[in-house]
Predicted model as a PDB file, atoms N, CA, C, CB and O in Angstrom, pLDDT in the B-factor column:
MODEL        1                                                                  
ATOM      1  N   MET A   1      -0.317-186.514  70.015  1.00 65.00           N  
ATOM      2  CA  MET A   1       0.887-187.121  70.529  1.00 65.00           C  
ATOM      3  C   MET A   1       1.711-187.681  69.388  1.00 65.00           C  
ATOM      4  CB  MET A   1       0.553-188.210  71.541  1.00 65.00           C  
ATOM      5  O   MET A   1       1.179-188.263  68.443  1.00 65.00           O  
ATOM      6  N   THR A   2       2.981-187.500  69.488  1.00 78.00           N  
ATOM      7  CA  THR A   2       3.896-188.025  68.487  1.00 78.00           C  
ATOM      8  C   THR A   2       4.674-189.184  69.100  1.00 78.00           C  
ATOM      9  CB  THR A   2       4.859-186.917  67.967  1.00 78.00           C  
ATOM     10  O   THR A   2       5.372-189.014  70.100  1.00 78.00           O  
ATOM     11  N   LEU A   3       4.548-190.347  68.501  1.00 76.00           N  
ATOM     12  CA  LEU A   3       5.279-191.524  68.974  1.00 76.00           C  
ATOM     13  C   LEU A   3       6.735-191.376  68.568  1.00 76.00           C  
ATOM     14  CB  LEU A   3       4.670-192.847  68.400  1.00 76.00           C  
ATOM     15  O   LEU A   3       7.059-191.323  67.382  1.00 76.00           O  
ATOM     16  N   GLU A   4       7.611-191.310  69.567  1.00 79.00           N  
ATOM     17  CA  GLU A   4       9.037-191.124  69.304  1.00 79.00           C  
ATOM     18  C   GLU A   4       9.780-192.447  69.236  1.00 79.00           C  
ATOM     19  CB  GLU A   4       9.656-190.246  70.370  1.00 79.00           C  
ATOM     20  O   GLU A   4      10.706-192.610  68.442  1.00 79.00           O  
ATOM     21  N   CYS A   5       9.365-193.395  70.078  1.00 79.00           N  
ATOM     22  CA  CYS A   5      10.072-194.664  70.149  1.00 79.00           C  
ATOM     23  C   CYS A   5       9.107-195.716  70.678  1.00 79.00           C  
ATOM     24  CB  CYS A   5      11.343-194.559  71.049  1.00 79.00           C  
ATOM     25  O   CYS A   5       8.234-195.425  71.497  1.00 79.00           O  
ATOM     26  N   ASP A   6       9.279-196.932  70.200  1.00 80.00           N  
ATOM     27  CA  ASP A   6       8.409-198.032  70.619  1.00 80.00           C  
ATOM     28  C   ASP A   6       9.270-199.275  70.761  1.00 80.00           C  
ATOM     29  CB  ASP A   6       7.236-198.268  69.598  1.00 80.00           C  
ATOM     30  O   ASP A   6      10.006-199.637  69.843  1.00 80.00           O  
ATOM     31  N   ASN A   7       9.175-199.928  71.913  1.00 80.00           N  
ATOM     32  CA  ASN A   7       9.842-201.219  72.063  1.00 80.00           C  
ATOM     33  C   ASN A   7       8.855-202.223  72.637  1.00 80.00           C  
ATOM     34  CB  ASN A   7      11.100-201.099  72.970  1.00 80.00           C  
ATOM     35  O   ASN A   7       7.660-201.936  72.703  1.00 80.00           O  
ATOM     36  N   GLU A   8       9.315-203.365  73.044  1.00 83.00           N  
ATOM     37  CA  GLU A   8       8.421-204.444  73.458  1.00 83.00           C  
ATOM     38  C   GLU A   8       7.585-204.088  74.687  1.00 83.00           C  
ATOM     39  CB  GLU A   8       9.223-205.688  73.740  1.00 83.00           C  
ATOM     40  O   GLU A   8       6.438-204.518  74.800  1.00 83.00           O  
ATOM     41  N   LEU A   9       8.153-203.306  75.607  1.00 88.00           N  
ATOM     42  CA  LEU A   9       7.458-203.010  76.853  1.00 88.00           C  
ATOM     43  C   LEU A   9       6.967-201.575  76.990  1.00 88.00           C  
ATOM     44  CB  LEU A   9       8.347-203.318  77.983  1.00 88.00           C  
ATOM     45  O   LEU A   9       6.015-201.324  77.730  1.00 88.00           O  
ATOM     46  N   PHE A  10       7.598-200.621  76.290  1.00 90.00           N  
ATOM     47  CA  PHE A  10       7.292-199.216  76.510  1.00 90.00           C  
ATOM     48  C   PHE A  10       7.078-198.466  75.200  1.00 90.00           C  
ATOM     49  CB  PHE A  10       8.402-198.562  77.302  1.00 90.00           C  
ATOM     50  O   PHE A  10       7.575-198.859  74.145  1.00 90.00           O  
ATOM     51  N   ARG A  11       6.317-197.365  75.300  1.00 89.00           N  
ATOM     52  CA  ARG A  11       6.174-196.401  74.214  1.00 89.00           C  
ATOM     53  C   ARG A  11       6.519-195.022  74.761  1.00 89.00           C  
ATOM     54  CB  ARG A  11       4.726-196.427  73.611  1.00 89.00           C  
ATOM     55  O   ARG A  11       6.146-194.671  75.881  1.00 89.00           O  
ATOM     56  N   PHE A  12       7.235-194.249  73.957  1.00 90.00           N  
ATOM     57  CA  PHE A  12       7.678-192.922  74.363  1.00 90.00           C  
ATOM     58  C   PHE A  12       7.053-191.888  73.434  1.00 90.00           C  
ATOM     59  CB  PHE A  12       9.230-192.819  74.348  1.00 90.00           C  
ATOM     60  O   PHE A  12       7.163-191.992  72.212  1.00 90.00           O  
ATOM     61  N   TYR A  13       6.397-190.889  74.023  1.00 91.00           N  
ATOM     62  CA  TYR A  13       5.735-189.847  73.246  1.00 91.00           C  
ATOM     63  C   TYR A  13       6.282-188.479  73.637  1.00 91.00           C  
ATOM     64  CB  TYR A  13       4.206-189.897  73.454  1.00 91.00           C  
ATOM     65  O   TYR A  13       6.654-188.249  74.788  1.00 91.00           O  
ATOM     66  N   MET A  14       6.325-187.571  72.654  1.00 90.00           N  
ATOM     67  CA  MET A  14       6.635-186.172  72.927  1.00 90.00           C  
ATOM     68  C   MET A  14       5.546-185.345  72.262  1.00 90.00           C  
ATOM     69  CB  MET A  14       8.074-185.771  72.404  1.00 90.00           C  
ATOM     70  O   MET A  14       5.266-185.512  71.075  1.00 90.00           O  
ATOM     71  N   THR A  15       4.932-184.448  73.037  1.00 90.00           N  
ATOM     72  CA  THR A  15       3.795-183.679  72.569  1.00 90.00           C  
ATOM     73  C   THR A  15       4.039-182.195  72.802  1.00 90.00           C  
ATOM     74  CB  THR A  15       2.507-184.133  73.270  1.00 90.00           C  
ATOM     75  O   THR A  15       4.564-181.794  73.841  1.00 90.00           O  
ATOM     76  N   GLU A  16       3.659-181.401  71.840  1.00 89.00           N  
ATOM     77  CA  GLU A  16       3.648-179.957  72.018  1.00 89.00           C  
ATOM     78  C   GLU A  16       2.184-179.551  72.143  1.00 89.00           C  
ATOM     79  CB  GLU A  16       4.370-179.205  70.822  1.00 89.00           C  
ATOM     80  O   GLU A  16       1.396-179.769  71.222  1.00 89.00           O  
ATOM     81  N   ARG A  17       1.820-178.965  73.274  1.00 87.00           N  
ATOM     82  CA  ARG A  17       0.414-178.642  73.467  1.00 87.00           C  
ATOM     83  C   ARG A  17       0.213-177.339  74.211  1.00 87.00           C  
ATOM     84  CB  ARG A  17      -0.270-179.750  74.204  1.00 87.00           C  
ATOM     85  O   ARG A  17       1.127-176.807  74.841  1.00 87.00           O  
ATOM     86  N   ARG A  18      -0.991-176.850  74.122  1.00 85.00           N  
ATOM     87  CA  ARG A  18      -1.367-175.586  74.726  1.00 85.00           C  
ATOM     88  C   ARG A  18      -2.437-175.871  75.777  1.00 85.00           C  
ATOM     89  CB  ARG A  18      -1.878-174.567  73.650  1.00 85.00           C  
ATOM     90  O   ARG A  18      -3.469-176.472  75.481  1.00 85.00           O  
ATOM     91  N   MET A  19      -2.174-175.430  77.013  1.00 79.00           N  
ATOM     92  CA  MET A  19      -3.109-175.709  78.096  1.00 79.00           C  
ATOM     93  C   MET A  19      -3.503-174.405  78.787  1.00 79.00           C  
ATOM     94  CB  MET A  19      -2.492-176.701  79.112  1.00 79.00           C  
ATOM     95  O   MET A  19      -2.722-173.456  78.852  1.00 79.00           O  
ATOM     96  N   ARG A  20      -4.713-174.382  79.292  1.00 80.00           N  
ATOM     97  CA  ARG A  20      -5.209-173.203  79.983  1.00 80.00           C  
ATOM     98  C   ARG A  20      -4.830-173.266  81.458  1.00 80.00           C  
ATOM     99  CB  ARG A  20      -6.735-173.077  79.821  1.00 80.00           C  
ATOM    100  O   ARG A  20      -4.990-174.293  82.117  1.00 80.00           O  
ATOM    101  N   SER A  21      -4.327-172.151  81.952  1.00 72.00           N  
ATOM    102  CA  SER A  21      -3.984-172.019  83.361  1.00 72.00           C  
ATOM    103  C   SER A  21      -4.637-170.741  83.876  1.00 72.00           C  
ATOM    104  CB  SER A  21      -2.427-171.996  83.577  1.00 72.00           C  
ATOM    105  O   SER A  21      -4.122-169.647  83.648  1.00 72.00           O  
ATOM    106  N   LYS A  22      -5.749-170.870  84.557  1.00 75.00           N  
ATOM    107  CA  LYS A  22      -6.564-169.759  85.042  1.00 75.00           C  
ATOM    108  C   LYS A  22      -6.955-168.852  83.886  1.00 75.00           C  
ATOM    109  CB  LYS A  22      -5.812-168.959  86.121  1.00 75.00           C  
ATOM    110  O   LYS A  22      -7.838-169.211  83.107  1.00 75.00           O  
ATOM    111  N   LEU A  23      -6.329-167.693  83.747  1.00 77.00           N  
ATOM    112  CA  LEU A  23      -6.735-166.741  82.712  1.00 77.00           C  
ATOM    113  C   LEU A  23      -5.863-166.756  81.475  1.00 77.00           C  
ATOM    114  CB  LEU A  23      -6.741-165.373  83.274  1.00 77.00           C  
ATOM    115  O   LEU A  23      -6.190-166.104  80.484  1.00 77.00           O  
ATOM    116  N   THR A  24      -4.777-167.475  81.508  1.00 78.00           N  
ATOM    117  CA  THR A  24      -3.847-167.459  80.383  1.00 78.00           C  
ATOM    118  C   THR A  24      -3.675-168.860  79.797  1.00 78.00           C  
ATOM    119  CB  THR A  24      -2.488-166.897  80.820  1.00 78.00           C  
ATOM    120  O   THR A  24      -3.988-169.867  80.433  1.00 78.00           O  
ATOM    121  N   PHE A  25      -3.175-168.887  78.584  1.00 84.00           N  
ATOM    122  CA  PHE A  25      -2.819-170.148  77.943  1.00 84.00           C  
ATOM    123  C   PHE A  25      -1.311-170.295  77.967  1.00 84.00           C  
ATOM    124  CB  PHE A  25      -3.360-170.218  76.489  1.00 84.00           C  
ATOM    125  O   PHE A  25      -0.585-169.353  77.649  1.00 84.00           O  
ATOM    126  N   ASN A  26      -0.847-171.453  78.336  1.00 86.00           N  
ATOM    127  CA  ASN A  26       0.583-171.741  78.350  1.00 86.00           C  
ATOM    128  C   ASN A  26       0.868-172.883  77.398  1.00 86.00           C  
ATOM    129  CB  ASN A  26       1.072-172.083  79.777  1.00 86.00           C  
ATOM    130  O   ASN A  26       0.060-173.798  77.241  1.00 86.00           O  
ATOM    131  N   GLU A  27       2.027-172.816  76.764  1.00 89.00           N  
ATOM    132  CA  GLU A  27       2.437-173.871  75.839  1.00 89.00           C  
ATOM    133  C   GLU A  27       3.491-174.735  76.506  1.00 89.00           C  
ATOM    134  CB  GLU A  27       2.976-173.275  74.511  1.00 89.00           C  
ATOM    135  O   GLU A  27       4.392-174.240  77.184  1.00 89.00           O  
ATOM    136  N   TYR A  28       3.357-176.029  76.300  1.00 91.00           N  
ATOM    137  CA  TYR A  28       4.217-177.016  76.947  1.00 91.00           C  
ATOM    138  C   TYR A  28       4.749-178.022  75.946  1.00 91.00           C  
ATOM    139  CB  TYR A  28       3.463-177.734  78.055  1.00 91.00           C  
ATOM    140  O   TYR A  28       4.137-178.287  74.911  1.00 91.00           O  
ATOM    141  N   TYR A  29       5.912-178.578  76.284  1.00 91.00           N  
ATOM    142  CA  TYR A  29       6.402-179.806  75.672  1.00 91.00           C  
ATOM    143  C   TYR A  29       6.229-180.872  76.744  1.00 91.00           C  
ATOM    144  CB  TYR A  29       7.921-179.682  75.174  1.00 91.00           C  
ATOM    145  O   TYR A  29       6.723-180.713  77.861  1.00 91.00           O  
ATOM    146  N   THR A  30       5.540-181.946  76.420  1.00 92.00           N  
ATOM    147  CA  THR A  30       5.255-182.985  77.397  1.00 92.00           C  
ATOM    148  C   THR A  30       5.820-184.324  76.924  1.00 92.00           C  
ATOM    149  CB  THR A  30       3.738-183.095  77.644  1.00 92.00           C  
ATOM    150  O   THR A  30       5.621-184.730  75.779  1.00 92.00           O  
ATOM    151  N   ILE A  31       6.527-184.996  77.826  1.00 91.00           N  
ATOM    152  CA  ILE A  31       7.065-186.329  77.584  1.00 91.00           C  
ATOM    153  C   ILE A  31       6.154-187.316  78.317  1.00 91.00           C  
ATOM    154  CB  ILE A  31       8.571-186.452  78.067  1.00 91.00           C  
ATOM    155  O   ILE A  31       5.848-187.120  79.493  1.00 91.00           O  
ATOM    156  N   THR A  32       5.727-188.359  77.637  1.00 92.00           N  
ATOM    157  CA  THR A  32       4.876-189.391  78.239  1.00 92.00           C  
ATOM    158  C   THR A  32       5.485-190.762  77.945  1.00 92.00           C  
ATOM    159  CB  THR A  32       3.405-189.304  77.694  1.00 92.00           C  
ATOM    160  O   THR A  32       5.832-191.073  76.806  1.00 92.00           O  
ATOM    161  N   VAL A  33       5.607-191.568  78.991  1.00 92.00           N  
ATOM    162  CA  VAL A  33       6.076-192.939  78.844  1.00 92.00           C  
ATOM    163  C   VAL A  33       4.913-193.850  79.219  1.00 92.00           C  
ATOM    164  CB  VAL A  33       7.348-193.223  79.737  1.00 92.00           C  
ATOM    165  O   VAL A  33       4.325-193.714  80.291  1.00 92.00           O  
ATOM    166  N   LYS A  34       4.591-194.775  78.327  1.00 92.00           N  
ATOM    167  CA  LYS A  34       3.498-195.721  78.581  1.00 92.00           C  
ATOM    168  C   LYS A  34       4.048-197.133  78.605  1.00 92.00           C  
ATOM    169  CB  LYS A  34       2.384-195.592  77.509  1.00 92.00           C  
ATOM    170  O   LYS A  34       4.860-197.518  77.763  1.00 92.00           O  
ATOM    171  N   ARG A  35       3.592-197.897  79.584  1.00 92.00           N  
ATOM    172  CA  ARG A  35       4.033-199.275  79.769  1.00 92.00           C  
ATOM    173  C   ARG A  35       2.950-200.223  79.273  1.00 92.00           C  
ATOM    174  CB  ARG A  35       4.367-199.556  81.256  1.00 92.00           C  
ATOM    175  O   ARG A  35       1.762-199.992  79.498  1.00 92.00           O  
ATOM    176  N   ARG A  36       3.357-201.273  78.609  1.00 89.00           N  
ATOM    177  CA  ARG A  36       2.396-202.292  78.151  1.00 89.00           C  
ATOM    178  C   ARG A  36       1.874-203.071  79.359  1.00 89.00           C  
ATOM    179  CB  ARG A  36       3.058-203.266  77.113  1.00 89.00           C  
ATOM    180  O   ARG A  36       2.641-203.461  80.239  1.00 89.00           O  
ATOM    181  N   SER A  37       0.569-203.289  79.388  1.00 86.00           N  
ATOM    182  CA  SER A  37      -0.044-204.014  80.499  1.00 86.00           C  
ATOM    183  C   SER A  37       0.347-205.492  80.434  1.00 86.00           C  
ATOM    184  CB  SER A  37      -1.587-203.856  80.473  1.00 86.00           C  
ATOM    185  O   SER A  37       0.846-205.974  79.418  1.00 86.00           O  
ATOM    186  N   PHE A  38       0.108-206.192  81.534  1.00 85.00           N  
ATOM    187  CA  PHE A  38       0.490-207.597  81.610  1.00 85.00           C  
ATOM    188  C   PHE A  38      -0.286-208.463  80.620  1.00 85.00           C  
ATOM    189  CB  PHE A  38       0.277-208.114  83.016  1.00 85.00           C  
ATOM    190  O   PHE A  38       0.229-209.472  80.138  1.00 85.00           O  
ATOM    191  N   ASP A  39      -1.515-208.072  80.318  1.00 84.00           N  
ATOM    192  CA  ASP A  39      -2.290-208.843  79.348  1.00 84.00           C  
ATOM    193  C   ASP A  39      -1.970-208.457  77.900  1.00 84.00           C  
ATOM    194  CB  ASP A  39      -3.773-208.654  79.610  1.00 84.00           C  
ATOM    195  O   ASP A  39      -2.509-209.049  76.965  1.00 84.00           O  
ATOM    196  N   LYS A  40      -1.094-207.464  77.715  1.00 81.00           N  
ATOM    197  CA  LYS A  40      -0.601-207.009  76.408  1.00 81.00           C  
ATOM    198  C   LYS A  40      -1.722-206.495  75.499  1.00 81.00           C  
ATOM    199  CB  LYS A  40       0.134-208.144  75.712  1.00 81.00           C  
ATOM    200  O   LYS A  40      -1.611-206.546  74.274  1.00 81.00           O  
ATOM    201  N   GLN A  41      -2.797-206.001  76.110  1.00 86.00           N  
ATOM    202  CA  GLN A  41      -3.916-205.471  75.339  1.00 86.00           C  
ATOM    203  C   GLN A  41      -3.936-203.942  75.307  1.00 86.00           C  
ATOM    204  CB  GLN A  41      -5.218-205.985  75.910  1.00 86.00           C  
ATOM    205  O   GLN A  41      -4.548-203.357  74.413  1.00 86.00           O  
ATOM    206  N   ARG A  42      -3.286-203.293  76.254  1.00 90.00           N  
ATOM    207  CA  ARG A  42      -3.343-201.828  76.325  1.00 90.00           C  
ATOM    208  C   ARG A  42      -2.045-201.286  76.918  1.00 90.00           C  
ATOM    209  CB  ARG A  42      -4.562-201.363  77.170  1.00 90.00           C  
ATOM    210  O   ARG A  42      -1.206-202.037  77.415  1.00 90.00           O  
ATOM    211  N   TYR A  43      -1.902-199.951  76.853  1.00 90.00           N  
ATOM    212  CA  TYR A  43      -0.756-199.272  77.437  1.00 90.00           C  
ATOM    213  C   TYR A  43      -1.232-198.356  78.555  1.00 90.00           C  
ATOM    214  CB  TYR A  43       0.022-198.473  76.364  1.00 90.00           C  
ATOM    215  O   TYR A  43      -2.269-197.706  78.427  1.00 90.00           O  
ATOM    216  N   GLU A  44      -0.479-198.300  79.654  1.00 91.00           N  
ATOM    217  CA  GLU A  44      -0.810-197.475  80.800  1.00 91.00           C  
ATOM    218  C   GLU A  44       0.307-196.466  81.018  1.00 91.00           C  
ATOM    219  CB  GLU A  44      -1.034-198.340  82.065  1.00 91.00           C  
ATOM    220  O   GLU A  44       1.485-196.805  80.901  1.00 91.00           O  
ATOM    221  N   THR A  45      -0.054-195.241  81.332  1.00 91.00           N  
ATOM    222  CA  THR A  45       0.936-194.190  81.559  1.00 91.00           C  
ATOM    223  C   THR A  45       1.682-194.451  82.853  1.00 91.00           C  
ATOM    224  CB  THR A  45       0.267-192.803  81.595  1.00 91.00           C  
ATOM    225  O   THR A  45       1.074-194.677  83.900  1.00 91.00           O  
ATOM    226  N   CYS A  46       3.007-194.419  82.773  1.00 91.00           N  
ATOM    227  CA  CYS A  46       3.813-194.628  83.968  1.00 91.00           C  
ATOM    228  C   CYS A  46       4.718-193.432  84.282  1.00 91.00           C  
ATOM    229  CB  CYS A  46       4.653-195.878  83.805  1.00 91.00           C  
ATOM    230  O   CYS A  46       5.279-193.359  85.376  1.00 91.00           O  
ATOM    231  N   HIS A  47       4.868-192.496  83.341  1.00 91.00           N  
ATOM    232  CA  HIS A  47       5.712-191.320  83.601  1.00 91.00           C  
ATOM    233  C   HIS A  47       5.301-190.180  82.681  1.00 91.00           C  
ATOM    234  CB  HIS A  47       7.216-191.659  83.404  1.00 91.00           C  
ATOM    235  O   HIS A  47       5.099-190.385  81.484  1.00 91.00           O  
ATOM    236  N   THR A  48       5.179-188.980  83.237  1.00 91.00           N  
ATOM    237  CA  THR A  48       4.960-187.771  82.431  1.00 91.00           C  
ATOM    238  C   THR A  48       5.821-186.647  82.993  1.00 91.00           C  
ATOM    239  CB  THR A  48       3.445-187.358  82.419  1.00 91.00           C  
ATOM    240  O   THR A  48       6.095-186.595  84.192  1.00 91.00           O  
ATOM    241  N   LYS A  49       6.236-185.767  82.122  1.00 91.00           N  
ATOM    242  CA  LYS A  49       7.026-184.594  82.514  1.00 91.00           C  
ATOM    243  C   LYS A  49       6.748-183.503  81.500  1.00 91.00           C  
ATOM    244  CB  LYS A  49       8.567-184.921  82.593  1.00 91.00           C  
ATOM    245  O   LYS A  49       6.796-183.748  80.294  1.00 91.00           O  
ATOM    246  N   SER A  50       6.456-182.289  81.981  1.00 92.00           N  
ATOM    247  CA  SER A  50       6.150-181.170  81.094  1.00 92.00           C  
ATOM    248  C   SER A  50       7.149-180.047  81.303  1.00 92.00           C  
ATOM    249  CB  SER A  50       4.720-180.664  81.328  1.00 92.00           C  
ATOM    250  O   SER A  50       7.637-179.820  82.411  1.00 92.00           O  
ATOM    251  N   PHE A  51       7.444-179.341  80.203  1.00 92.00           N  
ATOM    252  CA  PHE A  51       8.330-178.185  80.232  1.00 92.00           C  
ATOM    253  C   PHE A  51       7.575-176.997  79.657  1.00 92.00           C  
ATOM    254  CB  PHE A  51       9.649-178.455  79.438  1.00 92.00           C  
ATOM    255  O   PHE A  51       7.178-177.018  78.492  1.00 92.00           O  
ATOM    256  N   ASN A  52       7.374-175.965  80.461  1.00 91.00           N  
ATOM    257  CA  ASN A  52       6.653-174.766  80.055  1.00 91.00           C  
ATOM    258  C   ASN A  52       7.561-173.899  79.188  1.00 91.00           C  
ATOM    259  CB  ASN A  52       6.153-173.974  81.293  1.00 91.00           C  
ATOM    260  O   ASN A  52       8.693-173.603  79.569  1.00 91.00           O  
ATOM    261  N   LYS A  53       7.061-173.494  78.020  1.00 90.00           N  
ATOM    262  CA  LYS A  53       7.866-172.684  77.101  1.00 90.00           C  
ATOM    263  C   LYS A  53       8.156-171.296  77.660  1.00 90.00           C  
ATOM    264  CB  LYS A  53       7.160-172.556  75.762  1.00 90.00           C  
ATOM    265  O   LYS A  53       9.184-170.702  77.337  1.00 90.00           O  
ATOM    266  N   ASN A  54       7.255-170.772  78.500  1.00 88.00           N  
ATOM    267  CA  ASN A  54       7.472-169.443  79.078  1.00 88.00           C  
ATOM    268  C   ASN A  54       8.504-169.473  80.193  1.00 88.00           C  
ATOM    269  CB  ASN A  54       6.163-168.878  79.607  1.00 88.00           C  
ATOM    270  O   ASN A  54       9.273-168.527  80.359  1.00 88.00           O  
ATOM    271  N   THR A  55       8.521-170.550  80.949  1.00 88.00           N  
ATOM    272  CA  THR A  55       9.460-170.679  82.060  1.00 88.00           C  
ATOM    273  C   THR A  55      10.854-171.035  81.567  1.00 88.00           C  
ATOM    274  CB  THR A  55       8.973-171.731  83.049  1.00 88.00           C  
ATOM    275  O   THR A  55      11.847-170.475  82.031  1.00 88.00           O  
ATOM    276  N   TYR A  56      10.922-171.972  80.623  1.00 88.00           N  
ATOM    277  CA  TYR A  56      12.208-172.434  80.088  1.00 88.00           C  
ATOM    278  C   TYR A  56      12.340-171.957  78.648  1.00 88.00           C  
ATOM    279  CB  TYR A  56      12.330-173.993  80.171  1.00 88.00           C  
ATOM    280  O   TYR A  56      11.567-172.360  77.779  1.00 88.00           O  
ATOM    281  N   LYS A  57      13.306-171.113  78.407  1.00 90.00           N  
ATOM    282  CA  LYS A  57      13.520-170.614  77.036  1.00 90.00           C  
ATOM    283  C   LYS A  57      14.015-171.711  76.110  1.00 90.00           C  
ATOM    284  CB  LYS A  57      14.519-169.458  77.039  1.00 90.00           C  
ATOM    285  O   LYS A  57      13.793-171.654  74.901  1.00 90.00           O  
ATOM    286  N   ASN A  58      14.687-172.712  76.672  1.00 93.00           N  
ATOM    287  CA  ASN A  58      15.175-173.844  75.886  1.00 93.00           C  
ATOM    288  C   ASN A  58      14.337-175.090  76.182  1.00 93.00           C  
ATOM    289  CB  ASN A  58      16.670-174.114  76.185  1.00 93.00           C  
ATOM    290  O   ASN A  58      14.885-176.183  76.325  1.00 93.00           O  
ATOM    291  N   ALA A  59      13.023-174.932  76.275  1.00 92.00           N  
ATOM    292  CA  ALA A  59      12.121-176.016  76.671  1.00 92.00           C  
ATOM    293  C   ALA A  59      12.209-177.215  75.737  1.00 92.00           C  
ATOM    294  CB  ALA A  59      10.695-175.512  76.715  1.00 92.00           C  
ATOM    295  O   ALA A  59      12.168-178.358  76.192  1.00 92.00           O  
ATOM    296  N   LYS A  60      12.330-176.967  74.442  1.00 90.00           N  
ATOM    297  CA  LYS A  60      12.384-178.086  73.497  1.00 90.00           C  
ATOM    298  C   LYS A  60      13.644-178.920  73.699  1.00 90.00           C  
ATOM    299  CB  LYS A  60      12.324-177.571  72.054  1.00 90.00           C  
ATOM    300  O   LYS A  60      13.585-180.149  73.669  1.00 90.00           O  
ATOM    301  N   GLU A  61      14.771-178.270  73.904  1.00 93.00           N  
ATOM    302  CA  GLU A  61      16.021-178.995  74.137  1.00 93.00           C  
ATOM    303  C   GLU A  61      15.952-179.783  75.448  1.00 93.00           C  
ATOM    304  CB  GLU A  61      17.215-178.017  74.163  1.00 93.00           C  
ATOM    305  O   GLU A  61      16.404-180.926  75.513  1.00 93.00           O  
ATOM    306  N   LEU A  62      15.382-179.164  76.497  1.00 92.00           N  
ATOM    307  CA  LEU A  62      15.234-179.868  77.767  1.00 92.00           C  
ATOM    308  C   LEU A  62      14.330-181.088  77.623  1.00 92.00           C  
ATOM    309  CB  LEU A  62      14.675-178.926  78.831  1.00 92.00           C  
ATOM    310  O   LEU A  62      14.613-182.151  78.178  1.00 92.00           O  
ATOM    311  N   ALA A  63      13.247-180.927  76.879  1.00 92.00           N  
ATOM    312  CA  ALA A  63      12.325-182.045  76.661  1.00 92.00           C  
ATOM    313  C   ALA A  63      13.001-183.168  75.886  1.00 92.00           C  
ATOM    314  CB  ALA A  63      11.074-181.571  75.913  1.00 92.00           C  
ATOM    315  O   ALA A  63      12.823-184.342  76.209  1.00 92.00           O  
ATOM    316  N   GLU A  64      13.775-182.811  74.864  1.00 91.00           N  
ATOM    317  CA  GLU A  64      14.480-183.834  74.086  1.00 91.00           C  
ATOM    318  C   GLU A  64      15.517-184.563  74.936  1.00 91.00           C  
ATOM    319  CB  GLU A  64      15.155-183.203  72.866  1.00 91.00           C  
ATOM    320  O   GLU A  64      15.669-185.779  74.819  1.00 91.00           O  
ATOM    321  N   GLU A  65      16.233-183.830  75.790  1.00 92.00           N  
ATOM    322  CA  GLU A  65      17.209-184.457  76.683  1.00 92.00           C  
ATOM    323  C   GLU A  65      16.517-185.404  77.663  1.00 92.00           C  
ATOM    324  CB  GLU A  65      18.002-183.385  77.452  1.00 92.00           C  
ATOM    325  O   GLU A  65      16.999-186.507  77.919  1.00 92.00           O  
ATOM    326  N   HIS A  66      15.387-184.961  78.203  1.00 92.00           N  
ATOM    327  CA  HIS A  66      14.650-185.798  79.144  1.00 92.00           C  
ATOM    328  C   HIS A  66      14.119-187.048  78.448  1.00 92.00           C  
ATOM    329  CB  HIS A  66      13.493-185.006  79.777  1.00 92.00           C  
ATOM    330  O   HIS A  66      14.125-188.135  79.027  1.00 92.00           O  
ATOM    331  N   LEU A  67      13.663-186.895  77.212  1.00 90.00           N  
ATOM    332  CA  LEU A  67      13.181-188.040  76.451  1.00 90.00           C  
ATOM    333  C   LEU A  67      14.279-189.070  76.242  1.00 90.00           C  
ATOM    334  CB  LEU A  67      12.631-187.588  75.111  1.00 90.00           C  
ATOM    335  O   LEU A  67      14.049-190.268  76.407  1.00 90.00           O  
ATOM    336  N   GLU A  68      15.462-188.615  75.882  1.00 91.00           N  
ATOM    337  CA  GLU A  68      16.600-189.530  75.698  1.00 91.00           C  
ATOM    338  C   GLU A  68      16.966-190.225  77.016  1.00 91.00           C  
ATOM    339  CB  GLU A  68      17.826-188.760  75.147  1.00 91.00           C  
ATOM    340  O   GLU A  68      17.288-191.413  77.033  1.00 91.00           O  
ATOM    341  N   LYS A  69      16.912-189.471  78.111  1.00 91.00           N  
ATOM    342  CA  LYS A  69      17.213-190.052  79.415  1.00 91.00           C  
ATOM    343  C   LYS A  69      16.182-191.134  79.778  1.00 91.00           C  
ATOM    344  CB  LYS A  69      17.242-188.951  80.499  1.00 91.00           C  
ATOM    345  O   LYS A  69      16.540-192.195  80.289  1.00 91.00           O  
ATOM    346  N   MET A  70      14.910-190.854  79.508  1.00 89.00           N  
ATOM    347  CA  MET A  70      13.866-191.831  79.812  1.00 89.00           C  
ATOM    348  C   MET A  70      13.978-193.074  78.932  1.00 89.00           C  
ATOM    349  CB  MET A  70      12.492-191.199  79.641  1.00 89.00           C  
ATOM    350  O   MET A  70      13.693-194.184  79.381  1.00 89.00           O  
ATOM    351  N   LYS A  71      14.393-192.888  77.678  1.00 88.00           N  
ATOM    352  CA  LYS A  71      14.610-194.040  76.806  1.00 88.00           C  
ATOM    353  C   LYS A  71      15.690-194.949  77.378  1.00 88.00           C  
ATOM    354  CB  LYS A  71      14.995-193.581  75.392  1.00 88.00           C  
ATOM    355  O   LYS A  71      15.537-196.170  77.380  1.00 88.00           O  
ATOM    356  N   SER A  72      16.773-194.364  77.859  1.00 89.00           N  
ATOM    357  CA  SER A  72      17.858-195.178  78.408  1.00 89.00           C  
ATOM    358  C   SER A  72      17.458-195.835  79.738  1.00 89.00           C  
ATOM    359  CB  SER A  72      19.110-194.316  78.605  1.00 89.00           C  
ATOM    360  O   SER A  72      17.886-196.952  80.029  1.00 89.00           O  
ATOM    361  N   VAL A  73      16.644-195.148  80.537  1.00 88.00           N  
ATOM    362  CA  VAL A  73      16.211-195.715  81.819  1.00 88.00           C  
ATOM    363  C   VAL A  73      15.238-196.866  81.614  1.00 88.00           C  
ATOM    364  CB  VAL A  73      15.565-194.637  82.690  1.00 88.00           C  
ATOM    365  O   VAL A  73      15.366-197.905  82.262  1.00 88.00           O  
ATOM    366  N   TYR A  74      14.275-196.699  80.730  1.00 83.00           N  
ATOM    367  CA  TYR A  74      13.220-197.699  80.551  1.00 83.00           C  
ATOM    368  C   TYR A  74      13.546-198.778  79.514  1.00 83.00           C  
ATOM    369  CB  TYR A  74      11.953-197.013  80.157  1.00 83.00           C  
ATOM    370  O   TYR A  74      12.793-199.743  79.377  1.00 83.00           O  
ATOM    371  N   SER A  75      14.639-198.632  78.792  1.00 75.00           N  
ATOM    372  CA  SER A  75      14.964-199.640  77.766  1.00 75.00           C  
ATOM    373  C   SER A  75      15.972-200.648  78.251  1.00 75.00           C  
ATOM    374  CB  SER A  75      15.492-198.973  76.521  1.00 75.00           C  
ATOM    375  O   SER A  75      16.345-201.554  77.506  1.00 75.00           O  
TER     376      SER A  75                                                      
ENDMDL                                                                          
END                                                                             
């Protein structure tokens, strides 16, 4: 996971990963938003969104746009 942005309450990650789906492997760009817990000891996932590279030819651009949108929503 690559940490893209960090603020007092949230962390934003963008990951490029390869996952198995039945007989084939698919590559994804995944956006993950983690919220700091009330005790401020750990982070909990509150939002994820994946873009399949085979389905979306512009998956990286879509993932980057979604990441920016999530930053504005959660910040």
